[in-house]
N, C-alpha and C positions, 0 to 999 in steps of 0.2 A: 730266481725265475725258478721255479723244479723245472725238469725235463721230462714229460708223459712218456712211461714207462711203456713201448714198443712201436712211438710214431715213426719211428724212422722205418722203418718196415713198408709201414703204409707209403711211404713217399717214393722207398723202392718200385711196390707195386705201381706206381702212378706213374715212374719214369720209363718204366717198363711195358705199360700201356700205352703210352707216348709215344714210345721207340717201334712198339708194333702198330699201333696206326698209322706213322709216319710211311712204314716200310710198304705197308699194305698200298695206297695213297701213291708213290709212287712206282712200287708192283702196277699197282693198274692201268696210270697211265702206259705203262710200258707196253701194253697186253695185245694196243692196237695196231701195233709197228710190228709186234714179232708174228698176227696174226694177219695181220694186209693181204698176203695170198690168197690162203683161205678165206677171207671174207670177199676177197673182192670175187672169189670165183664162186663163192654160193650164194652169192645177193647179185655179182653180175655189177655191181659198181665199177667206174672207168674210173680210173688216174683220180677224174677233175673233183667225180663224186666223194672217191674216198679220201682226197685235202678236204673236200668243206665238212664233212665229218669228221677230221679230225682238227680239221680252226675252228672247231662247231663246240670239240671239247677243251682246249685250249682256251677261248676265249669263255667262256664257262666257270673255268680255274682262273682268267685273271679278273675278276670279275667275284668269285668266291674271294682270293683274298686279299680282292682290295676293300668288300665292305669287312671282311677281318681287319684291316691293316686298318680303318675306319675306328672297329667297335674298339680292338686292343689302344686304340689310345681316347679318345673318350672316357674306357676304364682304368686307362693306369693307373691313375692314384690309385686303390680298390690294388690291384694288380700288381706293384711296387715289388712283394717284399716274393712276390711267387715266381715273375718273371723278371727278372733282374735285368737279362740281357733287353730287353725292351722295351726298361724303363732307362739304359742308360747307362748305366752299374758297368755292364762287360760289353762295352762298344769293338765291335769288329769291322 
C-alpha cells in the first residue's frame, strides 16, 4: 500500500484543530466562574439565580455529551480506525 504524499500534515492539522476546539470548550466553561461576581452585580443575580444558570449550562453539557456517546457508539464500526481510544483499542 502506497502512502499518499502529504497526508501526515493533514492529520496533524486535524489534531491541532481538535485540540484548539477542546481547549476553547473548557475555557468557555470556566468563564462563568471567573466572571461570577461581575455578572451577579451587573444583572442583579442572587446566588441561587447564578447557581441555576451554572446548573443549566452543566445540564446542557451533560445532555450533549450523552448524545455524543450514543452517536459514537452507533457509528463505532465506521470510526474504528479514526478513534482507536473510543473503540476500545486504547482503553484508559
